[in-house]
Short mmCIF file of the C-alpha atoms (twelve columns), coordinates in Angstrom:
data_MODEL
# 
_entry.id   MODEL 
# 
loop_
_atom_site.group_PDB 
_atom_site.id 
_atom_site.type_symbol 
_atom_site.label_atom_id 
_atom_site.label_alt_id 
_atom_site.label_comp_id 
_atom_site.label_asym_id 
_atom_site.label_seq_id 
_atom_site.Cartn_x 
_atom_site.Cartn_y 
_atom_site.Cartn_z 
_atom_site.pdbx_PDB_model_num 
ATOM 1   C CA . MET A 1   25.758 -26.860 -3.854  1 
ATOM 2   C CA . LYS A 2   23.341 -28.108 -6.476  1 
ATOM 3   C CA . TYR A 3   20.241 -26.228 -5.258  1 
ATOM 4   C CA . GLN A 4   20.215 -22.558 -4.242  1 
ATOM 5   C CA . ILE A 5   16.559 -21.802 -3.424  1 
ATOM 6   C CA . ILE A 6   13.352 -23.580 -2.446  1 
ATOM 7   C CA . VAL A 7   9.981  -22.146 -3.424  1 
ATOM 8   C CA . ILE A 8   6.827  -23.449 -1.754  1 
ATOM 9   C CA . GLY A 9   3.225  -22.843 -2.765  1 
ATOM 10  C CA . THR A 10  0.154  -23.716 -0.766  1 
ATOM 11  C CA . SER A 11  -3.428 -22.690 -0.189  1 
ATOM 12  C CA . LEU A 12  -6.276 -24.296 1.765   1 
ATOM 13  C CA . GLY A 13  -4.730 -26.159 4.712   1 
ATOM 14  C CA . GLY A 14  -1.342 -24.594 4.091   1 
ATOM 15  C CA . LEU A 15  -0.637 -23.301 7.582   1 
ATOM 16  C CA . GLU A 16  -0.518 -26.784 9.050   1 
ATOM 17  C CA . ALA A 17  1.512  -28.104 6.107   1 
ATOM 18  C CA . LEU A 18  4.073  -25.304 6.412   1 
ATOM 19  C CA . GLN A 19  4.384  -25.963 10.144  1 
ATOM 20  C CA . VAL A 20  5.257  -29.615 9.447   1 
ATOM 21  C CA . ILE A 21  7.912  -28.683 6.901   1 
ATOM 22  C CA . LEU A 22  9.552  -25.918 8.949   1 
ATOM 23  C CA . LEU A 23  9.537  -28.016 12.129  1 
ATOM 24  C CA . GLY A 24  11.493 -30.702 10.284  1 
ATOM 25  C CA . LEU A 25  14.308 -28.438 9.067   1 
ATOM 26  C CA . PRO A 26  17.420 -27.843 11.213  1 
ATOM 27  C CA . LYS A 27  18.436 -24.304 12.190  1 
ATOM 28  C CA . THR A 28  21.522 -24.757 10.015  1 
ATOM 29  C CA . PHE A 29  19.471 -25.429 6.886   1 
ATOM 30  C CA . PRO A 30  21.525 -23.681 4.200   1 
ATOM 31  C CA . ILE A 31  19.002 -22.842 1.482   1 
ATOM 32  C CA . PRO A 32  16.644 -19.810 1.364   1 
ATOM 33  C CA . ILE A 33  12.941 -20.662 1.211   1 
ATOM 34  C CA . ALA A 34  10.310 -18.443 -0.413  1 
ATOM 35  C CA . VAL A 35  6.666  -19.197 0.353   1 
ATOM 36  C CA . VAL A 36  3.361  -18.204 -1.186  1 
ATOM 37  C CA . GLN A 37  0.448  -19.027 1.102   1 
ATOM 38  C CA . HIS A 38  -2.886 -17.855 -0.253  1 
ATOM 39  C CA . ARG A 39  -4.508 -15.567 2.294   1 
ATOM 40  C CA . HIS A 40  -6.869 -12.640 2.585   1 
ATOM 41  C CA . LYS A 41  -5.516 -9.328  1.302   1 
ATOM 42  C CA . ALA A 42  -6.023 -7.687  4.701   1 
ATOM 43  C CA . SER A 43  -4.019 -10.349 6.586   1 
ATOM 44  C CA . ASP A 44  -1.583 -9.107  9.220   1 
ATOM 45  C CA . ASP A 45  1.639  -10.661 10.611  1 
ATOM 46  C CA . THR A 46  -0.177 -13.575 12.250  1 
ATOM 47  C CA . LEU A 47  1.035  -16.083 9.635   1 
ATOM 48  C CA . ARG A 48  4.659  -15.043 10.140  1 
ATOM 49  C CA . ASP A 49  4.312  -15.182 13.921  1 
ATOM 50  C CA . LEU A 50  2.709  -18.632 13.852  1 
ATOM 51  C CA . LEU A 51  5.302  -20.090 11.489  1 
ATOM 52  C CA . GLN A 52  8.179  -18.554 13.465  1 
ATOM 53  C CA . SER A 53  7.046  -20.509 16.524  1 
ATOM 54  C CA . TYR A 54  7.716  -23.761 14.611  1 
ATOM 55  C CA . THR A 55  11.261 -23.131 13.426  1 
ATOM 56  C CA . ASN A 56  14.663 -21.792 14.429  1 
ATOM 57  C CA . LEU A 57  15.093 -20.376 10.934  1 
ATOM 58  C CA . VAL A 58  14.236 -16.690 10.633  1 
ATOM 59  C CA . VAL A 59  10.789 -16.172 9.082   1 
ATOM 60  C CA . LYS A 60  9.935  -12.777 7.593   1 
ATOM 61  C CA . GLU A 61  7.817  -11.149 4.939   1 
ATOM 62  C CA . ALA A 62  9.867  -10.383 1.841   1 
ATOM 63  C CA . GLU A 63  10.472 -6.730  1.010   1 
ATOM 64  C CA . ASP A 64  10.819 -5.105  -2.385  1 
ATOM 65  C CA . LYS A 65  14.429 -5.240  -3.693  1 
ATOM 66  C CA . GLU A 66  15.524 -7.355  -0.706  1 
ATOM 67  C CA . GLU A 67  18.551 -9.560  -1.306  1 
ATOM 68  C CA . ILE A 68  17.863 -13.287 -0.841  1 
ATOM 69  C CA . LEU A 69  19.994 -14.760 1.945   1 
ATOM 70  C CA . PRO A 70  20.732 -18.432 2.697   1 
ATOM 71  C CA . GLY A 71  18.846 -20.042 5.556   1 
ATOM 72  C CA . TRP A 72  15.997 -17.522 5.724   1 
ATOM 73  C CA . VAL A 73  12.284 -18.179 5.168   1 
ATOM 74  C CA . TYR A 74  10.534 -15.440 3.195   1 
ATOM 75  C CA . LEU A 75  6.753  -15.091 2.981   1 
ATOM 76  C CA . ALA A 76  4.897  -13.329 0.199   1 
ATOM 77  C CA . PRO A 77  3.144  -10.323 1.773   1 
ATOM 78  C CA . ALA A 78  -0.640 -10.318 1.630   1 
ATOM 79  C CA . ASP A 79  -2.028 -8.852  -1.607  1 
ATOM 80  C CA . TYR A 80  1.371  -8.723  -3.391  1 
ATOM 81  C CA . HIS A 81  2.865  -11.031 -5.970  1 
ATOM 82  C CA . LEU A 82  6.344  -12.145 -4.906  1 
ATOM 83  C CA . LEU A 83  8.860  -12.290 -7.756  1 
ATOM 84  C CA . ILE A 84  12.517 -13.288 -7.914  1 
ATOM 85  C CA . GLU A 85  14.847 -11.325 -10.152 1 
ATOM 86  C CA . SER A 86  18.575 -11.274 -10.866 1 
ATOM 87  C CA . LYS A 87  20.688 -8.165  -11.350 1 
ATOM 88  C CA . ASP A 88  22.955 -9.677  -13.961 1 
ATOM 89  C CA . LYS A 89  21.632 -13.188 -14.587 1 
ATOM 90  C CA . THR A 90  23.818 -14.651 -11.846 1 
ATOM 91  C CA . VAL A 91  21.913 -16.348 -9.070  1 
ATOM 92  C CA . SER A 92  24.383 -14.972 -6.528  1 
ATOM 93  C CA . GLN A 93  22.755 -11.556 -6.910  1 
ATOM 94  C CA . SER A 94  19.097 -12.475 -6.868  1 
ATOM 95  C CA . TYR A 95  16.537 -10.425 -4.991  1 
ATOM 96  C CA . PHE A 96  12.801 -10.166 -4.432  1 
ATOM 97  C CA . SER A 97  10.433 -7.736  -6.001  1 
ATOM 98  C CA . LEU A 98  6.793  -7.136  -5.137  1 
ATOM 99  C CA . SER A 99  3.992  -6.460  -7.574  1 
ATOM 100 C CA . THR A 100 0.352  -5.422  -7.431  1 
ATOM 101 C CA . ASP A 101 -0.371 -6.697  -10.939 1 
ATOM 102 C CA . ALA A 102 -3.742 -8.370  -11.453 1 
ATOM 103 C CA . PRO A 103 -4.411 -11.649 -9.642  1 
ATOM 104 C CA . VAL A 104 -3.272 -14.815 -11.421 1 
ATOM 105 C CA . THR A 105 -5.537 -17.859 -11.107 1 
ATOM 106 C CA . TYR A 106 -7.696 -15.641 -8.843  1 
ATOM 107 C CA . ALA A 107 -4.788 -15.197 -6.424  1 
ATOM 108 C CA . ARG A 108 -2.441 -12.431 -5.323  1 
ATOM 109 C CA . PRO A 109 0.077  -13.532 -4.251  1 
ATOM 110 C CA . SER A 110 0.162  -16.153 -6.969  1 
ATOM 111 C CA . ILE A 111 2.152  -19.370 -6.650  1 
ATOM 112 C CA . ASP A 112 2.647  -19.469 -10.427 1 
ATOM 113 C CA . VAL A 113 4.272  -16.011 -10.401 1 
ATOM 114 C CA . LEU A 114 6.783  -16.993 -7.701  1 
ATOM 115 C CA . PHE A 115 7.574  -20.357 -9.303  1 
ATOM 116 C CA . GLU A 116 7.981  -18.989 -12.831 1 
ATOM 117 C CA . THR A 117 10.269 -16.136 -11.783 1 
ATOM 118 C CA . ALA A 118 12.317 -18.528 -9.618  1 
ATOM 119 C CA . ALA A 119 12.749 -20.787 -12.653 1 
ATOM 120 C CA . ASP A 120 13.903 -17.794 -14.731 1 
ATOM 121 C CA . ALA A 121 16.418 -16.680 -12.096 1 
ATOM 122 C CA . TYR A 122 17.753 -20.032 -10.894 1 
ATOM 123 C CA . ASN A 123 17.088 -22.551 -13.727 1 
ATOM 124 C CA . GLN A 124 18.120 -26.024 -12.526 1 
ATOM 125 C CA . LYS A 125 19.146 -24.723 -9.086  1 
ATOM 126 C CA . VAL A 126 15.572 -24.336 -7.769  1 
ATOM 127 C CA . ILE A 127 13.373 -26.782 -5.874  1 
ATOM 128 C CA . GLY A 128 9.628  -26.188 -6.266  1 
ATOM 129 C CA . ILE A 129 7.194  -27.699 -3.761  1 
ATOM 130 C CA . LEU A 130 3.427  -27.691 -4.242  1 
ATOM 131 C CA . LEU A 131 1.340  -28.531 -1.182  1 
ATOM 132 C CA . THR A 132 -2.329 -28.678 -0.244  1 
ATOM 133 C CA . GLY A 133 -4.803 -26.391 -1.973  1 
ATOM 134 C CA . ALA A 134 -8.213 -26.074 -3.577  1 
ATOM 135 C CA . ASN A 135 -7.320 -24.619 -6.978  1 
ATOM 136 C CA . GLN A 136 -4.654 -25.082 -9.646  1 
ATOM 137 C CA . ASP A 137 -2.374 -22.137 -8.880  1 
ATOM 138 C CA . GLY A 138 1.221  -23.325 -8.960  1 
ATOM 139 C CA . VAL A 139 0.786  -26.116 -11.497 1 
ATOM 140 C CA . GLN A 140 2.043  -24.073 -14.470 1 
ATOM 141 C CA . GLY A 141 4.867  -22.640 -12.381 1 
ATOM 142 C CA . LEU A 142 5.927  -26.107 -11.334 1 
ATOM 143 C CA . ALA A 143 5.919  -27.130 -14.993 1 
ATOM 144 C CA . LYS A 144 8.324  -24.266 -15.767 1 
ATOM 145 C CA . ILE A 145 10.662 -25.282 -12.937 1 
ATOM 146 C CA . LYS A 146 10.721 -28.834 -14.290 1 
ATOM 147 C CA . ALA A 147 11.290 -27.605 -17.855 1 
ATOM 148 C CA . ARG A 148 14.321 -25.592 -16.668 1 
ATOM 149 C CA . GLY A 149 15.830 -28.654 -14.990 1 
ATOM 150 C CA . GLY A 150 14.863 -27.876 -11.394 1 
ATOM 151 C CA . MET A 151 13.505 -30.386 -8.872  1 
ATOM 152 C CA . THR A 152 9.730  -30.546 -8.390  1 
ATOM 153 C CA . ILE A 153 8.084  -32.047 -5.320  1 
ATOM 154 C CA . VAL A 154 4.345  -32.491 -4.830  1 
ATOM 155 C CA . GLU A 155 2.579  -33.432 -1.618  1 
ATOM 156 C CA . GLU A 156 0.954  -36.841 -1.903  1 
ATOM 157 C CA . PRO A 157 -2.767 -36.043 -2.332  1 
ATOM 158 C CA . ASP A 158 -3.772 -38.564 0.361   1 
ATOM 159 C CA . SER A 159 -1.747 -36.612 2.957   1 
ATOM 160 C CA . ALA A 160 -3.034 -33.199 1.838   1 
ATOM 161 C CA . PHE A 161 -5.787 -31.300 3.655   1 
ATOM 162 C CA . CYS A 162 -7.169 -30.538 0.183   1 
ATOM 163 C CA . SER A 163 -5.916 -32.712 -2.675  1 
ATOM 164 C CA . ILE A 164 -7.006 -30.615 -5.688  1 
ATOM 165 C CA . MET A 165 -3.764 -28.658 -6.185  1 
ATOM 166 C CA . PRO A 166 -1.307 -31.554 -5.765  1 
ATOM 167 C CA . ALA A 167 -3.527 -33.859 -7.841  1 
ATOM 168 C CA . ALA A 168 -3.551 -31.304 -10.678 1 
ATOM 169 C CA . ALA A 169 0.265  -31.192 -10.720 1 
ATOM 170 C CA . ILE A 170 0.498  -34.979 -10.763 1 
ATOM 171 C CA . ALA A 171 -2.079 -35.192 -13.571 1 
ATOM 172 C CA . LEU A 172 -0.013 -32.760 -15.655 1 
ATOM 173 C CA . GLY A 173 3.062  -34.922 -15.151 1 
ATOM 174 C CA . VAL A 174 5.244  -32.219 -13.576 1 
ATOM 175 C CA . ALA A 175 6.133  -33.947 -10.278 1 
ATOM 176 C CA . ASP A 176 9.637  -35.396 -9.950  1 
ATOM 177 C CA . GLN A 177 8.773  -36.604 -6.442  1 
ATOM 178 C CA . VAL A 178 5.373  -37.261 -4.842  1 
ATOM 179 C CA . LEU A 179 5.861  -37.498 -1.094  1 
ATOM 180 C CA . PRO A 180 3.692  -37.641 2.027   1 
ATOM 181 C CA . LEU A 181 3.880  -34.296 3.836   1 
ATOM 182 C CA . VAL A 182 5.798  -35.727 6.801   1 
ATOM 183 C CA . ASP A 183 8.541  -37.062 4.502   1 
ATOM 184 C CA . ILE A 184 9.241  -33.776 2.687   1 
ATOM 185 C CA . PRO A 185 11.515 -32.149 5.342   1 
ATOM 186 C CA . ALA A 186 13.845 -35.167 5.570   1 
ATOM 187 C CA . PHE A 187 14.023 -35.331 1.782   1 
ATOM 188 C CA . LEU A 188 14.969 -31.643 1.633   1 
ATOM 189 C CA . VAL A 189 17.686 -32.088 4.257   1 
ATOM 190 C CA . LYS A 190 19.060 -35.049 2.299   1 
ATOM 191 C CA . ILE A 191 19.269 -33.318 -1.082  1 
ATOM 192 C CA . CYS A 192 20.349 -29.877 0.203   1 
ATOM 193 C CA . ASN A 193 23.301 -30.886 2.393   1 
# 
């Protein structure tokens, strides 16, 4: 299989966007998905519970040193950066780690941190998706995924609740695909099966 992980970053309006994507993926979807959704540091499990109601894939918050398994959806816990690491530089042994390092682009969890560590661990075998949001977190991470040969997808700004984040990625020239939100799940199914 060409791709081995999908990383998604979103902020303002992200809950609705994530619901659309997860609803469009079959329960046999074979690729793990790691998500950073900007949220308040005191957030509880409500995000996980809401997203789980839209998919047959298992949705959970990632835990420190947890092995990454195919077909699972992992959320960055509130107030932690979510990183991907490899034990011996083989993507077959990748795992998550959590960090309380300083916020990046005013955010913890930071989309850039997830995207950049995914690019380091998976190189050309990662798909990065940047959705709606009101800042520029994720743009530099998407650039690193593209530089390592991975696939980069950006939500079409006209379909985004807030167009600032996807428009910034497009302006930087790091989007391989610019798609309306409703078309992203079918595209993922097509390129991941």
